[in-house]
C-alpha positions in Angstrom: 145.9 -13.0 -13.9 143.5 -12.5 -16.8 143.1 -9.0 -18.1 139.4 -9.0 -17.7 139.7 -9.8 -14.0 142.2 -7.0 -13.5 139.9 -4.5 -15.3 136.9 -5.6 -13.2 138.7 -4.8 -10.0 139.5 -1.4 -11.4 135.8 -0.8 -11.8 135.2 -1.6 -8.1 138.0 0.7 -7.1 136.7 3.4 -9.5 133.2 3.5 -8.2 134.4 3.3 -4.6 136.7 6.4 -5.0 134.2 8.4 -7.1 131.4 7.8 -4.5 133.7 8.8 -1.6 134.9 11.9 -3.5 131.3 12.9 -4.4 130.0 12.7 -0.8 133.1 14.4 0.6 132.7 17.2 -1.9 129.0 17.6 -0.9 130.0 17.8 2.7 132.6 20.5 1.9 129.9 22.5 0.0 127.8 22.5 3.2 130.6 24.1 5.1 131.4 26.7 2.4 127.8 27.6 1.9 127.3 28.0 5.7 130.2 30.4 6.0 129.8 32.4 2.9 126.0 32.4 2.5 123.9 31.3 5.4 123.4 28.0 7.1 120.1 27.2 5.5 121.6 27.4 2.0 124.0 24.6 3.2 120.9 22.4 3.4 120.6 22.7 -0.4 123.9 20.9 -0.9 122.3 17.5 -1.0 119.7 18.8 -3.5 122.5 20.0 -5.8 124.3 16.7 -5.5 121.2 14.6 -6.3 120.2 16.9 -9.1 123.7 16.6 -10.7 123.8 12.8 -10.3 120.3 12.6 -11.9 121.5 14.8 -14.9 124.4 12.5 -15.3 122.2 9.5 -15.4 119.9 11.1 -18.0 122.9 12.0 -20.1 123.8 8.3 -20.2 120.2 7.3 -21.0 119.8 9.9 -23.8 123.1 9.0 -25.6 123.3 5.2 -25.6 125.8 5.1 -28.5 128.3 7.4 -26.9 128.0 5.5 -23.6 128.0 2.0 -24.9 129.5 -0.8 -22.9 132.8 -0.9 -24.9 133.3 2.9 -24.2 133.0 2.7 -20.4 136.7 3.0 -19.6 137.2 6.0 -22.0 134.1 7.9 -20.9 134.7 7.2 -17.2 138.2 8.6 -17.3 137.0 11.7 -19.3 134.1 12.5 -16.9 136.2 11.8 -13.8 138.7 14.3 -14.9 136.0 16.9 -15.6 134.5 16.1 -12.2 137.9 17.1 -10.6 138.3 20.2 -12.8 134.7 21.5 -12.4 134.7 20.8 -8.7 137.9 22.6 -8.0 137.0 25.4 -10.4 133.5 26.0 -8.8 135.1 26.2 -5.4 137.9 28.6 -6.4 135.5 31.0 -8.1 133.1 30.8 -5.2 135.9 31.8 -2.8 137.4 34.6 -4.9 134.3 36.5 -6.2 133.0 39.1 -3.7 129.5 38.0 -2.6 128.1 41.5 -2.6 125.1 41.3 -5.0 122.5 44.0 -5.4 119.1 42.7 -4.2 117.5 42.6 -7.7 120.2 40.3 -8.9 120.2 37.9 -6.0 118.0 35.2 -7.8 120.3 35.3 -10.8 123.4 35.0 -8.6 121.9 32.0 -6.8 121.0 30.4 -10.1 124.5 30.8 -11.4 125.9 29.3 -8.2 123.5 26.4 -8.4 124.6 25.7 -12.0 128.3 25.9 -11.1 128.0 23.3 -8.3 125.6 21.0 -10.1 128.2 20.6 -12.9 130.7 18.5 -11.0 128.0 16.3 -9.7 126.7 15.8 -13.2 130.2 14.5 -14.2 130.2 12.2 -11.2 126.7 11.0 -12.1 127.8 10.0 -15.6 130.7 8.0 -14.1 128.6 6.1 -11.5 125.7 5.5 -13.9 128.1 4.0 -16.4 129.5 1.5 -14.0 126.1 0.5 -12.5 124.2 0.2 -15.7 126.6 -0.4 -18.6 128.5 -3.4 -17.2 127.4 -7.0 -17.1 125.0 -7.4 -14.2 126.8 -9.3 -11.4 124.5 -8.7 -8.5 125.0 -6.0 -5.9 128.8 -5.9 -5.6 129.3 -2.8 -7.7 126.4 -1.1 -5.8 128.1 -2.2 -2.5 131.3 -0.5 -3.6 129.3 2.6 -4.3 127.7 2.7 -0.9 130.9 1.7 0.9 132.8 4.5 -0.9 130.1 7.0 0.2 130.4 5.7 3.7 134.1 6.2 3.8 133.8 9.6 2.2 131.3 10.9 4.8 133.4 9.6 7.7 136.8 10.4 6.2 136.0 14.1 5.6 135.4 14.6 9.3 139.0 13.5 10.1 140.4 15.3 7.1 139.0 18.6 8.2 140.7 18.1 11.6 144.1 18.0 9.8 143.8 20.3 6.7 141.8 23.2 5.5 138.8 22.6 3.2 140.4 24.2 0.1 143.3 21.7 0.4 140.7 18.9 0.9 138.9 19.9 -2.3 142.2 19.8 -4.2 142.9 16.3 -2.9 139.4 15.1 -3.8 140.0 16.3 -7.3 143.4 14.6 -7.4 142.1 11.1 -6.4 139.1 11.4 -8.7 141.3 12.1 -11.8 143.8 9.5 -10.7 141.2 6.7 -10.6 140.0 7.8 -14.0 143.6 7.4 -15.3 143.7 3.9 -13.7 140.5 2.9 -15.6 141.7 4.6 -18.8 144.8 2.4 -18.9 142.6 -0.5 -20.0 140.5 1.5 -22.4 143.0 1.9 -25.3 142.4 5.7 -25.7 145.5 7.8 -25.3 143.6 11.1 -25.2 141.6 10.2 -22.1 144.7 8.7 -20.5 146.6 11.9 -21.1 143.8 14.2 -19.8 143.2 12.2 -16.6 146.9 11.9 -15.9 147.6 15.6 -16.5 144.7 16.7 -14.3 145.7 14.3 -11.5 149.4 15.4 -11.6 148.5 19.2 -11.6 145.9 18.9 -8.9 148.3 16.8 -6.7 151.0 19.5 -7.0 148.5 22.2 -6.1 147.2 20.2 -3.2 150.7 19.6 -1.8 151.6 23.3 -2.1 148.4 24.6 -0.7 148.4 22.1 2.2 151.9 23.2 3.1 151.1 26.9 3.0 147.9 26.5 5.1 149.7 24.4 7.7 152.6 26.9 8.0 150.2 29.8 8.3 151.4 31.5 5.1 149.1 33.2 2.7 146.8 30.8 0.9 143.5 30.5 -0.8 140.7 30.9 1.7 137.4 32.8 2.4 137.9 36.4 1.2 134.2 37.4 1.5 131.5 36.0 3.7 127.9 37.1 4.0 128.8 40.3 2.1 131.7 41.2 4.4 135.3 41.2 3.6 137.3 38.8 5.8 140.3 40.9 6.9 142.3 41.2 10.1 142.1 37.5 11.0 144.2 36.6 14.1 143.1 33.0 14.1 141.0 30.7 11.9 140.1 27.1 12.4 137.8 24.9 10.2 136.2 21.7 11.4 133.1 19.7 10.8 131.2 21.9 13.3 131.9 25.3 12.0 134.6 27.8 10.9 135.8 29.8 13.9 137.6 33.1 13.4 139.1 35.6 15.8 139.7 39.2 15.0 140.8 42.2 17.1 138.4 44.7 18.6 140.9 46.7 20.5 139.8 48.7 23.6 136.1 49.4 23.4 132.9 49.4 25.4 132.2 45.9 26.8 130.1 43.8 24.5 126.9 42.6 26.2 123.5 41.1 25.3 121.1 43.1 27.5 122.7 45.7 29.8 120.3 47.4 32.2 122.5 50.4 32.4 124.8 52.2 29.9 128.4 51.0 30.1 131.0 53.8 30.2 134.0 51.7 31.0 136.3 50.3 28.2 138.1 47.0 28.0 140.2 45.2 25.5 138.3 42.4 23.6 138.7 40.1 20.7 135.8 39.2 18.4 135.1 35.5 17.9 132.7 34.6 15.1 131.2 31.3 14.0 130.6 30.9 10.3 130.9 34.7 9.9 127.5 35.1 11.7 127.0 34.2 15.3 129.5 35.9 17.6 130.8 36.5 21.1 133.9 38.2 22.6 137.0 37.1 24.3 137.7 39.5 27.1 141.3 40.4 28.2 141.4 39.3 31.9 144.3 39.9 34.3 142.7 38.3 37.3 141.0 41.5 38.6 137.3 40.7 38.8 136.6 44.3 39.5 137.4 45.2 35.9 134.6 42.9 34.7 132.0 43.9 37.3 129.8 45.3 34.4 128.7 41.7 33.8 126.3 42.0 36.8 124.2 44.4 34.6 123.6 41.9 31.9 120.1 40.4 32.0 121.4 36.9 31.0 122.9 36.8 34.5 119.6 37.6 36.2 119.5 34.1 37.9 122.4 35.2 40.2 120.1 37.9 41.6 117.2 35.4 42.2 119.4 33.3 44.5 123.2 33.0 44.8 124.4 29.7 43.3 127.6 28.0 44.5 127.9 25.4 41.8 127.2 26.4 38.2 127.1 24.6 34.8 127.6 26.9 31.9 126.4 25.4 28.6 128.3 26.9 25.7 131.5 28.5 26.9 132.2 30.6 23.8 134.7 33.3 24.6 134.5 32.6 28.3 132.1 35.5 29.1 129.7 33.4 31.2 132.6 31.9 33.1 133.8 35.4 34.0 130.2 36.3 35.0 130.0 33.3 37.4 133.3 34.2 39.0 132.3 37.9 39.4 128.9 36.9 40.9 130.4 34.6 43.5 130.1 31.0 42.2 132.5 28.6 43.9 132.6 25.8 41.4 132.0 26.4 37.7 131.7 23.7 35.0 132.0 25.1 31.5 130.8 22.7 28.8 131.7 23.5 25.1 130.9 21.2 22.2 133.0 22.9 19.5 136.7 21.8 19.8 137.8 24.9 17.8 136.2 27.2 20.3 137.6 25.1 23.2 141.1 25.5 21.5 140.7 29.3 21.3 140.0 29.6 25.0 142.4 27.1 26.4 145.3 27.4 24.0 145.5 30.0 21.3 144.1 32.9 23.4 144.5 31.4 26.8 146.9 34.1 28.0 144.6 36.9 26.6 141.7 35.4 28.5 143.7 35.2 31.7 143.9 31.3 31.7 140.4 31.2 33.1 140.3 27.5 32.4 142.9 27.2 35.2 141.2 29.5 37.6 140.5 27.9 41.0 137.1 26.2 40.9 136.8 26.4 37.1 136.6 23.2 35.0 136.2 23.3 31.3 135.3 20.3 29.3 135.0 19.7 25.5 131.7 17.8 25.4 128.1 18.0 24.4 126.2 19.5 27.4 123.2 17.3 27.6 125.0 14.0 27.4 127.7 15.2 29.7 125.2 16.4 32.4 123.3 13.1 32.0 126.2 10.8 32.8 128.2 13.1 35.1 127.7 12.7 38.9 127.9 16.4 39.6 124.9 18.4 40.7 124.4 22.1 40.2 122.7 25.0 41.8 122.3 26.7 38.3 122.4 25.5 34.7 122.9 28.5 32.5 122.1 28.4 28.7 122.6 31.8 27.1 121.7 32.3 23.4 123.1 29.0 22.2 122.5 29.3 18.5 125.5 29.3 16.2 123.6 29.3 12.9 126.4 27.1 11.5 125.6 24.2 9.3 127.8 21.3 10.4 129.2 18.7 8.1 125.8 17.1 8.2 124.2 20.3 7.1 122.9 18.7 3.9 120.6 16.5 6.0 119.8 18.7 9.0 118.3 22.1 9.8 119.6 23.2 13.2 117.7 20.7 15.3 118.7 21.8 18.8 119.0 19.3 21.5 119.0 21.8 24.3 115.5 23.4 23.8 113.2 20.3 24.2 110.9 19.1 26.9 113.1 16.0 27.4 116.3 18.1 27.6 114.9 20.3 30.4 113.8 17.2 32.2 117.5 16.1 32.1 118.7 19.4 33.4 116.1 19.4 36.2 117.4 16.0 37.3 120.9 17.4 37.5 120.0 20.2 39.9 120.5 20.3 43.6 117.4 21.0 45.7 116.3 24.5 45.0 118.5 24.6 41.8 117.6 26.7 38.8 117.7 26.4 35.0 118.3 29.8 33.3 117.7 30.1 29.5 118.2 33.4 27.6 116.8 34.0 24.1 116.1 36.8 21.6 112.9 38.8 22.2 110.9 41.7 20.8 107.5 42.3 22.3 106.0 43.5 19.0 107.7 41.2 16.4 109.5 38.3 18.0 107.7 36.7 20.9 107.6 33.2 19.5 110.8 31.9 21.2 109.6 33.4 24.5 106.3 31.7 24.3 107.9 28.4 23.4 110.3 28.7 26.4 107.3 29.1 28.7 105.5 26.2 26.9 108.6 23.9 27.4 108.9 24.9 31.0 105.2 24.2 31.7 105.4 20.8 30.1 108.7 19.8 31.7 107.6 20.9 35.1 104.4 19.0 34.9 106.4 15.9 33.8 108.3 16.4 37.1 105.1 16.3 39.0 104.3 20.0 39.5 100.5 20.5 39.6 99.1 22.7 36.8 97.7 25.1 39.3 101.1 25.8 40.8 103.2 26.2 37.6 103.4 30.0 38.0 105.2 29.5 41.3 108.1 27.9 39.4 108.8 30.4 36.6 110.4 33.8 36.4 111.1 35.8 33.2 113.0 39.1 33.0 113.8 41.3 30.0 116.2 44.1 28.9 116.2 45.3 25.3 116.1 42.4 22.9 116.8 39.6 25.4 114.5 37.7 27.7 115.8 35.3 30.4 113.5 32.6 31.6 114.4 31.1 35.0 112.7 27.9 36.2 113.2 25.5 39.0 111.4 22.2 40.0 110.9 23.5 43.6 108.5 26.4 43.9 109.6 29.9 44.9 108.3 30.7 48.3 106.6 34.0 48.9 109.7 35.2 50.8 112.1 34.0 48.2 110.2 35.7 45.4 109.8 39.0 47.2 113.5 39.4 47.9 114.4 38.2 44.4 111.9 40.7 42.9 113.4 43.5 44.8 116.9 42.7 43.6 115.8 42.3 40.0 113.9 45.6 40.0 116.8 47.4 41.6 119.1 46.2 38.9 116.8 47.6 36.3 115.5 44.4 34.8 111.9 44.3 33.6 110.0 41.5 35.2 107.7 39.8 32.7 106.7 36.7 34.7 106.8 35.7 38.3 104.6 34.0 41.0 102.5 37.2 41.2 103.3 38.7 37.8 101.4 37.9 34.6 102.5 38.9 31.1 99.5 38.2 28.7 96.8 35.7 28.1 99.1 33.3 26.2 101.6 32.9 29.0 98.8 32.8 31.6 97.1 29.9 29.8 100.4 28.0 29.5 101.2 28.5 33.2 97.8 27.2 34.2 98.5 24.0 32.4 95.8 24.6 29.8 98.1 24.6 26.7 96.5 21.7 24.8 96.8 21.0 21.1 93.7 23.1 20.3 95.1 26.1 22.1 98.4 25.9 20.2 96.5 25.6 16.9 94.6 28.8 17.7 97.8 30.9 17.9 99.2 32.7 14.9 102.6 31.1 15.5 103.5 27.5 16.3 104.9 27.8 19.8 104.0 24.3 20.9 106.8 22.8 23.2 109.6 21.3 21.1 110.4 17.7 21.9 113.0 15.2 20.9 110.7 14.0 18.2 110.3 17.6 16.9 113.4 19.5 18.1 112.9 22.5 15.8 112.8 25.1 18.5 113.7 28.0 16.2 110.9 27.6 13.6 107.6 29.0 14.7 106.0 30.1 11.4 103.1 28.1 10.0 102.9 26.9 6.4 100.1 29.4 5.8 102.4 32.2 6.8 104.7 31.4 3.9 101.9 31.5 1.4 100.9 35.1 2.4 104.4 36.4 3.3 106.9 34.1 1.7 110.0 36.0 2.6 109.6 36.1 6.4 112.5 37.3 8.4 114.6 35.8 11.2 115.0 32.1 11.7 111.9 31.0 9.7 113.6 32.0 6.5 115.3 28.7 6.6 111.9 26.9 6.4 111.1 29.0 3.3 114.3 27.8 1.7 113.2 24.2 2.5 109.8 24.7 0.9 111.4 26.2 -2.2 113.6 23.2 -2.4 110.5 20.9 -2.2 108.9 22.9 -5.0 112.1 22.8 -7.1 112.4 19.1 -6.6 108.8 18.5 -7.7 109.5 20.4 -10.9 112.7 18.4 -11.4 110.7 15.1 -10.9 108.4 16.2 -13.6 111.2 16.9 -16.0 113.3 13.9 -15.2 110.6 11.3 -14.6 107.3 12.3 -16.0 108.5 13.7 -19.4 110.7 10.6 -20.2 107.9 8.3 -18.9 105.4 9.9 -21.3 107.8 9.4 -24.2 108.5 5.7 -23.3 104.8 5.0 -22.7 104.2 5.6 -26.5 106.3 2.5 -27.3 105.9 0.3 -24.2 102.8 -1.0 -22.4 102.1 0.9 -19.2 101.8 -2.4 -17.1 105.4 -3.2 -18.1 106.8 0.3 -17.7 105.1 1.6 -14.6 106.2 -1.0 -11.9 110.0 -0.5 -12.3 109.7 3.3 -12.5 107.5 3.4 -9.4 109.8 0.9 -7.7 113.1 2.8 -8.2 111.3 6.1 -7.4 109.9 4.6 -4.2 113.4 3.3 -3.2 114.7 6.9 -3.5 111.9 8.3 -1.4 112.0 5.5 1.2 115.7 5.3 1.7 116.1 9.1 2.1 113.1 9.5 4.4 114.3 6.7 6.7 117.9 8.0 6.6 116.9 11.6 7.4 114.5 10.8 10.1 116.9 8.4 11.8 119.7 10.9 11.5 117.5 13.6 13.1 116.3 11.4 15.9 119.7 9.8 16.7 121.7 13.0 16.4 119.5 14.3 19.3 120.3 11.1 21.1 124.0 11.2 20.2 124.4 14.9 20.9 125.3 16.7 17.7 124.7 16.8 13.9 128.3 15.7 13.3 127.5 12.4 14.9 124.6 12.1 12.6 127.0 12.2 9.7 129.8 10.2 11.3 127.7 7.5 12.9 124.2 7.4 11.4 125.0 8.1 7.7 128.2 6.0 7.8 126.4 3.0 9.4 123.5 3.2 6.9 125.7 3.4 3.9 128.2 0.8 5.2 125.6 -1.9 6.2 123.6 -1.0 3.1 126.6 -1.9 1.0 127.1 -5.1 2.9 123.5 -6.0 2.3 123.8 -5.3 -1.4 126.6 -7.8 -1.7 124.2 -10.6 -0.7 122.2 -9.9 -3.9 123.8 -12.1 -6.6 123.0 -12.3 -10.2 120.6 -15.1 -9.5 118.9 -13.5 -6.5 115.5 -12.7 -8.2 113.9 -16.0 -7.4 110.4 -15.4 -6.0 111.0 -17.0 -2.6 114.2 -15.0 -2.1 112.6 -11.8 -3.1 109.7 -12.3 -0.7 112.1 -13.1 2.1 114.2 -10.0 1.5 111.2 -7.7 1.4 109.7 -9.3 4.5 113.0 -8.8 6.4 113.2 -5.2 5.3 109.7 -4.2 6.5 110.2 -6.1 9.7 113.5 -4.6 10.6 112.3 -1.1 9.7 109.2 -1.4 11.9 111.2 -2.8 14.8 113.9 -0.1 14.5 111.2 2.6 14.4 109.5 1.3 17.5 112.7 0.7 19.5 114.6 3.9 18.7 112.7 6.3 21.0 112.5 3.7 23.7 116.2 2.9 23.6 117.2 6.6 23.3 115.3 7.3 26.5 116.8 4.3 28.3 120.4 5.0 27.2 120.4 8.8 27.4 122.6 8.9 30.4 125.3 6.6 29.0 128.7 7.7 27.7 129.0 8.8 24.1 130.8 5.6 23.2 127.9 3.5 24.5 125.4 5.6 22.7 127.3 5.2 19.5 127.3 1.4 19.8 123.5 1.5 20.6 122.9 3.6 17.5 124.8 1.2 15.3 122.9 -1.7 16.6 119.6 0.1 15.9 120.6 1.1 12.4 122.5 -1.9 11.0 119.7 -4.4 10.5 117.3 -2.1 8.5 120.3 -0.6 6.6 121.4 -4.1 5.6 118.0 -4.8 4.2 117.6 -1.4 2.5 120.9 -2.0 0.7 119.4 -5.1 -1.0 116.6 -3.3 -2.7 118.4 -1.4 -5.5 120.4 -4.4 -6.9 117.3 -6.6 -6.3 115.4 -4.2 -8.6 118.2 -4.4 -11.2 117.9 -8.2 -11.1 114.2 -8.2 -11.4 114.0 -5.7 -14.3 117.4 -6.4 -16.0 115.5 -7.3 -19.2 115.2 -3.5 -19.8 118.9 -2.9 -20.1 118.4 0.3 -22.2 116.2 1.8 -19.4 118.5 1.2 -16.5 120.0 4.7 -16.6 116.5 6.1 -16.5 115.6 4.0 -13.5 118.8 5.2 -11.8 117.9 8.8 -12.5 114.4 8.3 -11.1 116.0 7.0 -8.0 118.3 10.0 -7.7 115.7 12.7 -8.4 113.2 11.3 -5.9 116.0 11.2 -3.3 116.4 14.9 -3.9 112.7 15.4 -3.3 112.8 13.3 -0.2 115.7 15.1 1.3 113.8 18.4 1.3 110.3 16.9 1.9 111.6 14.9 4.8 112.8 18.0 6.5 109.6 19.9 5.9 107.5 16.9 7.2 109.7 16.5 10.3 109.1 20.2 11.2 105.4 20.0 10.5 104.5 16.5 11.7 107.4 15.2 13.7 110.3 12.8 13.0 108.4 9.7 13.8 105.7 10.5 11.1 108.5 11.1 8.5 110.0 7.7 9.4 106.7 5.9 9.0 106.2 7.5 5.6 109.6 6.1 4.6 108.3 2.6 5.5 105.2 3.3 3.5 107.3 3.8 0.3 109.0 0.5 0.9 105.6 -1.1 1.2 104.9 0.4 -2.3 108.2 -1.2 -3.5 106.8 -4.6 -2.4 103.6 -3.9 -4.3 105.5 -3.0 -7.4 107.5 -6.2 -7.3 104.3 -8.2 -7.2 102.8 -6.1 -10.0 105.9 -6.4 -12.1 106.1 -10.1 -11.6 102.5 -10.7 -12.7 102.9 -8.4 -15.7 106.0 -10.2 -16.8 104.2 -13.6 -16.4 101.3 -12.4 -18.6 103.6 -10.9 -21.2 105.7 -14.1 -21.5 103.0 -16.7 -21.1 102.7 -17.8 -24.7 106.4 -18.4 -25.0 106.9 -20.1 -21.7 106.5 -23.8 -20.8 104.1 -24.4 -18.0 106.9 -25.3 -15.6 109.3 -22.5 -16.5 110.3 -20.0 -13.9 108.9 -16.4 -13.5 109.9 -13.9 -16.1 112.1 -11.9 -13.7 113.9 -15.0 -12.4 117.2 -16.5 -13.5 115.6 -18.6 -16.1 114.6 -15.5 -18.1 116.5 -15.2 -21.4 114.7 -12.6 -23.4 116.3 -9.2 -23.8 119.4 -10.0 -21.8 121.7 -7.2 -20.7 124.6 -7.0 -23.2 127.8 -8.6 -22.1 130.6 -6.2 -21.9 133.5 -6.9 -24.2 136.3 -5.8 -21.8 139.5 -4.8 -23.6 142.7 -6.3 -22.4 
């Protein structure tokens, strides 16, 4: 086998492994940021990754002599080793340094954290840019290996976190990255880089084996010592997965924890504290089978529906520590279905602390299932007298946290329609949320708005909406109870007496009005103009705009940028957009101005706009489809494991069809036409198919999602190598084009989220298509510019300048060492 052939295969393996390692590391950062900072900082992970990759590309562009073709093996090995070292180093420091920072120094601390985590991505960016831009152009095969590696990385990390802890996973990522650098360095003839990469790989492998063993055996190992400013001590149980980090600590015997007790609780009971990403929490109650000991649960306002009418069959959405299951048993339910999406929480209740919780999952009439509630209820044959959703908000960024912002599939008009269809005649839907009459009414108003719209969709006349809605309050909790069948006067009067006797404050009822806003909503008069007139955005959230928690308007952030509660996440998003715009100016505009002094603008502008538009278009389409289909599939983790994997994998397959001679005009036009057609068809079909298949099993919905995603992903994957073929004459500028693609991807990741919240997911998707239309225009412009520039030197029948017949300024052929 010739030496050059062997080395070429090493490059394919190298870019595959580095891409997989880079995306896996980014996913792990989302999990660490969510636990140790807050979930909305996890959204910044993709921005850090794209910023680092862009810095790496600019490094290659600015130092052409150091990163010449003949030095690719040496430099790749060197930077791969440093990617491993800086990635592990940043994670270890982040874990060990107490995150207790005085308020004046928070911006500085965040800046240091940003720099620390951008560094490894910069090293990875150098490696990937070297292989994509400094080797002989051979079509899209190297780019296919890059996308395929990223696809394997995003899917593989899901399964890895089911088996080992994230610190061990980080060590293994570093091991494989340094090892593939050593493999490439073997053909580079440089002993120093070979020793460095080999030593780093061996040391990290030893550390990974040791740490994996310690973590698996439960012995002391490197983990989270501080989270959200609190020292993490007294841990009884800890489990990481792609959903969250779940931890159990002892509370001992204490006053029963509750959300909204109408009366002071004097009894004491033993409880354990269960937290999710060191933030959202609930309790596991010691239960010995005596329901009299947990009778205090009747006083909690989240259980008000049981006083309205006694349900026999109950579906509890979000089992948590089992508190709502105990409530249903105490209040007389005969059949109880507990639906819990997080397998770690399910494990806590049914295995690790099953005895402590009294094996309630085995209690007569109780059935617990590990599933996503909406899809489970849609395809199950059971019907319920009550569906209860109590404060379902984990504030945990999942493995897909870099591309999502807690879209919630439970609080949408379509979701409530699904729940209504699953009710028996006279059945109720009970939803409890946070509430403060002076400061935090937004979620309450939005619940009422969703109820009004969903009920009207069920055929309830606008004039009768008030006969279907009850709202009660204690302290900081409001419970909204709705049902498709109207409450009769007799039903309401007896329910009202019981609610008042229990000490619950009645906010809404068939003969109770709260304020002008809720009155307007319950008269069916909540049109677009009405919602625009309100200080907060409380329009009903839908599957196209499932951002239930975010009610602040953009103008609010201009006057009061550091708003509290949930909307602070939107502020982080807007800051990321601003930071990305600044980065685009630095990494695109500044180099462009310098290049424009020595190149004609008609020659320089089309490729820069083309590669920038690819970055924007690809990311906007990817994010919007992920947001839309994760609602369809049931959880952000599926967005990562299905949507992102499919887009990357089929994008890689598509790029392999772009050979070195693929820039013929007819072929280019055909590829662009196929791209725009498949994108348009997928955009039109996705909401229709999602509605049609919402009741199917998860497996069927995954297949449907793949079929929707694969054709446009295949075509999108062709565009980057196609651009390399069209503008391959500018060999020295290819790293700059790659950096423009990367930094605009960073901008699109943040901008896409902001646009989805403000305008809806469908509008964001259409904007992504618009950028691909711009790509088509740049191809045509670049083609004409090249023809004019080469006209004097070209025979009348010669091919277009960007086609295979072009010989001027060829990309240098790599002299691959043996």
